[in-house]
Residue frames as a rotation matrix with the C-alpha (Angstrom) as fourth column:
MET 1
0.118 -0.083 0.990 47.89
-0.795 0.589 0.144 118.33
-0.595 -0.804 0.003 195.32
SER 2
0.932 0.286 0.223 47.53
-0.107 0.805 -0.584 115.96
-0.347 0.520 0.781 192.37
ILE 3
0.606 -0.779 -0.163 50.98
-0.332 -0.061 -0.941 116.83
0.723 0.624 -0.295 191.04
THR 4
-0.097 -0.622 0.777 52.47
-0.989 -0.027 -0.146 116.30
0.112 -0.783 -0.612 194.49
LEU 5
0.395 0.326 0.859 50.87
-0.504 0.858 -0.093 112.86
-0.768 -0.396 0.503 194.74
ALA 6
0.993 -0.061 -0.102 52.00
-0.063 0.462 -0.885 112.00
0.101 0.885 0.455 191.20
LEU 7
0.244 -0.967 0.077 55.60
-0.662 -0.224 -0.715 112.92
0.709 0.124 -0.695 192.04
TYR 8
-0.064 -0.223 0.973 55.46
-0.926 0.377 0.026 110.85
-0.373 -0.899 -0.231 195.21
LYS 9
0.774 0.416 0.477 54.21
-0.221 0.884 -0.412 107.88
-0.593 0.213 0.776 193.18
VAL 10
0.841 -0.501 -0.203 56.95
-0.172 0.108 -0.979 108.28
0.512 0.859 0.005 190.56
LEU 11
-0.037 -0.924 0.380 59.66
-0.762 -0.220 -0.609 108.63
0.647 -0.312 -0.696 193.20
GLY 12
0.044 0.110 -0.993 58.29
0.301 0.946 0.118 105.80
0.952 -0.305 0.008 195.34
VAL 13
-0.927 -0.318 0.197 57.94
-0.047 -0.421 -0.906 108.06
0.371 -0.849 0.376 198.39
GLU 14
-0.406 0.813 -0.417 55.12
0.914 0.368 -0.172 107.68
0.013 -0.451 -0.892 200.88
GLY 15
-0.489 0.322 0.811 52.57
0.180 -0.872 0.455 110.46
0.853 0.369 0.368 200.38
SER 16
-0.374 0.339 -0.863 51.92
0.927 0.170 -0.334 111.09
0.033 -0.925 -0.378 204.07
GLU 17
0.633 0.770 0.083 49.77
0.762 -0.638 0.113 114.00
0.140 -0.008 -0.990 205.18
TRP 18
0.575 -0.443 -0.688 52.65
0.209 -0.733 0.648 116.09
-0.791 -0.516 -0.329 206.52
ARG 19
-0.538 -0.779 0.322 54.63
0.514 -0.001 0.858 115.69
-0.668 0.627 0.400 203.27
VAL 20
-0.155 0.576 0.803 51.69
0.941 -0.160 0.297 116.76
0.299 0.802 -0.517 201.13
ARG 21
0.819 0.460 -0.343 50.99
0.558 -0.776 0.294 119.73
-0.131 -0.432 -0.892 203.40
GLY 22
0.148 -0.861 -0.486 54.67
0.250 -0.443 0.861 120.75
-0.957 -0.249 0.150 203.28
ALA 23
-0.621 -0.380 0.685 54.79
0.722 0.063 0.689 120.51
-0.305 0.923 0.235 199.48
ILE 24
0.246 0.796 0.553 51.64
0.884 -0.418 0.210 122.58
0.398 0.437 -0.807 199.08
ALA 25
0.791 -0.021 -0.611 52.94
0.380 -0.767 0.518 125.17
-0.480 -0.642 -0.598 201.57
ALA 26
-0.262 -0.958 -0.113 56.26
0.370 -0.208 0.905 125.37
-0.891 0.195 0.409 199.71
ASP 27
-0.445 0.181 0.877 54.43
0.887 -0.046 0.460 125.83
0.123 0.982 -0.140 196.41
GLY 28
0.666 0.745 0.024 52.30
0.723 -0.653 0.226 128.58
0.184 -0.133 -0.974 197.92
LEU 29
0.465 -0.598 -0.653 55.41
0.264 -0.610 0.747 130.32
-0.845 -0.519 -0.126 199.23
GLY 30
-0.562 -0.716 0.414 57.03
0.579 0.017 0.815 130.05
-0.591 0.698 0.404 195.79
VAL 31
-0.034 0.650 0.759 53.97
0.929 -0.259 0.264 131.47
0.369 0.714 -0.595 194.05
ASN 32
0.834 0.335 -0.439 53.88
0.512 -0.766 0.388 134.32
-0.206 -0.549 -0.810 196.58
ASP 33
0.069 -0.904 -0.422 57.57
0.251 -0.394 0.884 135.11
-0.966 -0.166 0.200 196.03
SER 34
-0.606 -0.343 0.718 57.35
0.739 0.092 0.668 134.88
-0.295 0.935 0.198 192.25
SER 35
0.405 0.821 0.401 54.42
0.898 -0.439 -0.009 137.28
0.169 0.364 -0.916 192.10
GLY 36
0.689 -0.236 -0.685 56.71
0.184 -0.858 0.480 139.99
-0.701 -0.457 -0.548 193.46
ILE 37
-0.396 -0.917 -0.044 59.24
0.072 -0.079 0.994 139.37
-0.915 0.391 0.097 190.69
ARG 38
-0.898 0.116 0.424 57.04
0.439 0.187 0.879 138.61
0.022 0.976 -0.219 187.70
ARG 39
-0.720 0.690 0.075 53.82
-0.638 -0.700 0.321 140.11
0.275 0.183 0.944 186.46
ASP 40
0.407 0.865 -0.294 51.85
-0.648 0.500 0.574 136.88
0.644 -0.043 0.764 186.84
PRO 41
0.207 -0.331 0.921 52.27
-0.879 0.351 0.323 134.49
-0.430 -0.876 -0.218 189.76
GLY 42
-0.619 -0.543 -0.567 53.99
-0.731 0.662 0.164 131.21
0.287 0.516 -0.807 189.05
ASP 43
0.593 0.768 0.240 52.48
-0.803 0.585 0.114 127.78
-0.052 -0.260 0.964 189.31
ILE 44
0.100 -0.518 0.849 53.66
-0.233 0.818 0.526 124.20
-0.967 -0.251 -0.039 189.66
LEU 45
-0.196 -0.233 -0.952 55.22
-0.977 -0.040 0.211 122.99
-0.087 0.972 -0.220 186.43
TYR 46
0.643 0.610 0.463 53.41
-0.580 0.783 -0.226 119.81
-0.500 -0.124 0.857 185.46
GLN 47
0.728 -0.380 -0.571 56.09
-0.389 0.457 -0.800 118.68
0.565 0.804 0.185 183.05
ASN 48
-0.206 -0.825 0.526 58.36
-0.953 0.049 -0.297 117.99
0.220 -0.563 -0.797 186.02
VAL 49
0.348 0.391 0.852 56.41
-0.564 0.814 -0.143 114.79
-0.749 -0.431 0.504 186.63
GLY 50
0.999 0.021 -0.044 57.30
-0.049 0.519 -0.854 113.67
0.005 0.855 0.519 183.10
ALA 51
0.346 -0.938 0.021 60.93
-0.625 -0.247 -0.741 114.71
0.700 0.243 -0.672 183.51
VAL 52
-0.175 -0.383 0.907 61.26
-0.951 0.303 -0.056 112.84
-0.253 -0.873 -0.417 186.80
SER 53
0.594 0.451 0.666 59.57
-0.315 0.892 -0.324 109.73
-0.741 -0.017 0.672 185.40
LEU 54
0.929 -0.294 -0.224 61.80
-0.162 0.220 -0.962 109.77
0.332 0.930 0.157 182.31
THR 55
0.120 -0.987 0.110 65.11
-0.509 -0.156 -0.847 110.35
0.852 0.046 -0.521 184.09
GLY 56
0.504 0.115 -0.856 64.40
0.554 0.717 0.423 108.90
0.662 -0.687 0.298 187.52
VAL 57
-0.635 -0.765 -0.113 66.21
0.631 -0.429 -0.646 111.88
0.446 -0.481 0.755 189.06
GLY 58
0.507 0.832 0.225 64.32
0.457 -0.481 0.748 113.67
0.731 -0.276 -0.624 191.82
SER 59
-0.095 -0.673 -0.734 67.25
0.994 -0.022 -0.109 115.09
0.057 -0.740 0.671 193.77
ARG 60
0.846 0.368 -0.385 67.03
0.436 -0.894 0.105 118.57
-0.305 -0.257 -0.917 195.26
PHE 61
-0.010 -0.939 -0.343 70.72
0.160 -0.340 0.927 119.08
-0.987 -0.045 0.154 194.48
VAL 62
-0.574 -0.153 0.805 70.09
0.785 0.178 0.593 118.52
-0.234 0.972 0.018 190.77
VAL 63
0.477 0.822 0.310 67.22
0.859 -0.511 0.033 121.02
0.185 0.251 -0.950 190.87
ALA 64
0.689 -0.279 -0.669 69.48
0.204 -0.810 0.549 123.60
-0.695 -0.515 -0.501 192.57
VAL 65
-0.423 -0.899 0.112 72.25
0.323 -0.034 0.946 123.10
-0.847 0.436 0.304 189.98
VAL 66
-0.331 0.392 0.858 69.77
0.937 0.026 0.349 123.45
0.115 0.920 -0.376 187.11
GLY 67
0.746 0.611 -0.264 68.43
0.653 -0.750 0.108 126.61
-0.132 -0.252 -0.959 188.76
VAL 68
0.210 -0.773 -0.599 71.91
0.081 -0.597 0.798 128.11
-0.974 -0.216 -0.063 188.81
ILE 69
-0.667 -0.433 0.606 72.40
0.589 0.192 0.785 127.16
-0.456 0.881 0.127 185.15
LEU 70
0.154 0.817 0.556 69.08
0.969 -0.234 0.075 128.83
0.191 0.527 -0.828 184.23
VAL 71
0.770 0.055 -0.635 70.07
0.316 -0.898 0.306 132.02
-0.554 -0.437 -0.709 186.07
LEU 72
-0.282 -0.944 -0.174 73.42
0.134 -0.218 0.967 132.03
-0.950 0.249 0.188 184.22
MET 73
-0.510 0.154 0.846 71.60
0.854 0.214 0.475 131.54
-0.108 0.965 -0.241 180.91
ALA 74
0.601 0.796 0.072 69.36
0.799 -0.602 -0.018 134.50
0.029 0.068 -0.997 181.72
LEU 75
0.711 -0.352 -0.609 72.25
0.066 -0.829 0.555 136.77
-0.700 -0.435 -0.566 182.69
VAL 76
-0.396 -0.883 -0.253 74.79
-0.360 -0.105 0.927 135.72
-0.845 0.458 -0.276 180.03
PRO 77
0.503 0.733 -0.458 73.20
-0.692 0.023 -0.722 135.59
-0.518 0.680 0.519 176.55
LYS 78
-0.175 -0.633 -0.754 76.06
-0.921 0.376 -0.102 133.52
0.348 0.676 -0.649 175.06
ILE 79
-0.925 -0.100 0.366 75.28
-0.266 0.858 -0.440 130.69
-0.270 -0.505 -0.820 177.46
GLY 80
-0.064 0.989 0.133 71.57
-0.242 0.114 -0.963 130.94
-0.968 -0.094 0.232 176.64
ALA 81
0.195 0.091 -0.977 72.39
-0.962 -0.177 -0.209 130.77
-0.192 0.980 0.053 172.92
VAL 82
-0.846 -0.525 0.095 73.54
-0.509 0.847 0.152 127.17
-0.160 0.081 -0.984 173.39
ILE 83
-0.311 0.821 0.479 69.87
0.076 0.524 -0.848 126.14
-0.947 -0.228 -0.226 173.57
LEU 84
0.392 0.485 -0.782 69.35
-0.676 -0.424 -0.602 127.51
-0.624 0.764 0.162 170.05
ILE 85
-0.624 -0.687 -0.374 71.59
-0.771 0.462 0.438 124.74
-0.128 0.562 -0.817 168.71
VAL 86
-0.727 0.419 0.543 68.89
0.208 0.889 -0.407 122.14
-0.654 -0.184 -0.734 169.47
GLN 87
-0.913 0.404 0.053 66.51
-0.004 -0.139 0.990 121.71
0.408 0.904 0.128 166.56
PRO 88
-0.486 0.787 0.380 62.83
-0.874 -0.439 -0.210 122.58
0.002 -0.434 0.901 167.25
PHE 89
0.333 0.662 -0.671 61.55
-0.629 0.687 0.365 119.15
0.703 0.300 0.645 166.18
VAL 90
-0.437 -0.531 -0.726 63.83
0.268 0.693 -0.669 117.49
0.859 -0.487 -0.161 168.76
LEU 91
-0.969 0.118 0.218 62.38
-0.248 -0.449 -0.858 119.67
-0.004 -0.885 0.465 171.51
GLY 92
-0.147 0.981 -0.127 58.84
-0.969 -0.118 0.215 119.02
0.196 0.155 0.968 170.24
GLY 93
0.154 0.146 -0.977 59.35
-0.214 0.971 0.111 115.26
0.965 0.192 0.180 170.27
THR 94
-0.786 -0.491 -0.375 60.80
0.284 0.252 -0.925 115.42
0.549 -0.834 -0.059 173.76
LEU 95
-0.780 0.546 0.305 57.85
-0.618 -0.597 -0.511 117.46
-0.097 -0.587 0.804 175.00
LYS 96
0.125 0.849 -0.514 55.34
-0.805 0.389 0.448 115.03
0.580 0.358 0.732 173.45
PHE 97
-0.105 -0.243 -0.964 57.02
0.206 0.943 -0.260 112.12
0.973 -0.226 -0.049 175.18
MET 98
-0.950 -0.310 -0.029 57.24
0.105 -0.232 -0.967 113.98
0.293 -0.922 0.253 178.49
PHE 99
-0.503 0.833 0.230 53.57
-0.863 -0.472 -0.178 114.97
-0.040 -0.289 0.957 178.49
SER 100
0.224 0.548 -0.806 52.58
-0.497 0.776 0.389 111.41
0.839 0.313 0.445 177.57
MET 101
-0.573 -0.472 -0.670 54.46
0.366 0.584 -0.725 110.29
0.733 -0.661 -0.162 180.68
ILE 102
-0.892 0.330 0.308 52.33
-0.450 -0.591 -0.670 112.72
-0.039 -0.736 0.676 182.72
VAL 103
0.066 0.954 -0.294 49.19
-0.928 0.166 0.332 111.11
0.366 0.251 0.896 181.29
ALA 104
0.021 -0.113 -0.993 50.56
-0.028 0.993 -0.113 107.63
0.999 0.031 0.018 182.08
VAL 105
-0.909 -0.362 -0.206 51.33
0.204 0.045 -0.978 108.57
0.363 -0.931 0.032 185.69
GLY 106
-0.624 0.744 0.239 47.88
-0.777 -0.561 -0.285 110.14
-0.078 -0.364 0.928 186.08
MET 107
0.228 0.708 -0.669 46.18
-0.700 0.596 0.392 107.05
0.676 0.379 0.632 184.70
GLY 108
-0.376 -0.445 -0.813 48.22
0.242 0.799 -0.550 104.90
0.894 -0.403 -0.193 187.10
ILE 109
-0.984 0.059 0.170 47.05
-0.179 -0.393 -0.902 107.01
0.013 -0.918 0.397 190.04
LEU 110
-0.179 0.981 -0.070 43.43
-0.980 -0.171 0.106 106.72
0.092 0.088 0.992 188.88
ALA 111
0.126 0.186 -0.974 43.78
-0.310 0.940 0.139 102.95
0.942 0.285 0.177 188.46
ASP 112
-0.761 -0.459 -0.459 45.18
0.288 0.394 -0.873 102.65
0.582 -0.796 -0.167 192.00
SER 113
-0.824 0.491 0.282 42.35
-0.547 -0.564 -0.619 104.73
-0.145 -0.664 0.733 193.42
PHE 114
0.096 0.896 -0.433 39.74
-0.898 0.265 0.350 102.48
0.428 0.355 0.831 191.76
LYS 115
-0.268 -0.271 -0.925 41.35
0.009 0.959 -0.284 99.39
0.963 -0.084 -0.254 193.30
ARG 116
-0.982 -0.190 0.022 40.68
-0.008 -0.076 -0.997 100.67
0.191 -0.979 0.073 196.82
């Protein structure tokens, strides 16, 4: 629920009860479906809060297109090899910045809750 509320705050969407319930239900359905495919059930990816706060893009269409690209990378190794071009220190720096954005959003949510 905390990640859902953080994403709503980043996107500027009202975190009404029915939206939060729908997001949690969709996550539960996704975890249930992924447990049939993978050995361990999936979970919400927390770095998405950082990615959304960095880029400002929270569109479902973009997520669907990236999903198709990831499936193509998994099925066609030559497409997946493109990721190997990126140097590890570039990816590490990006991850540090993204996770620091998650901390910043979390601190903002805590600060707002103390104001009430």
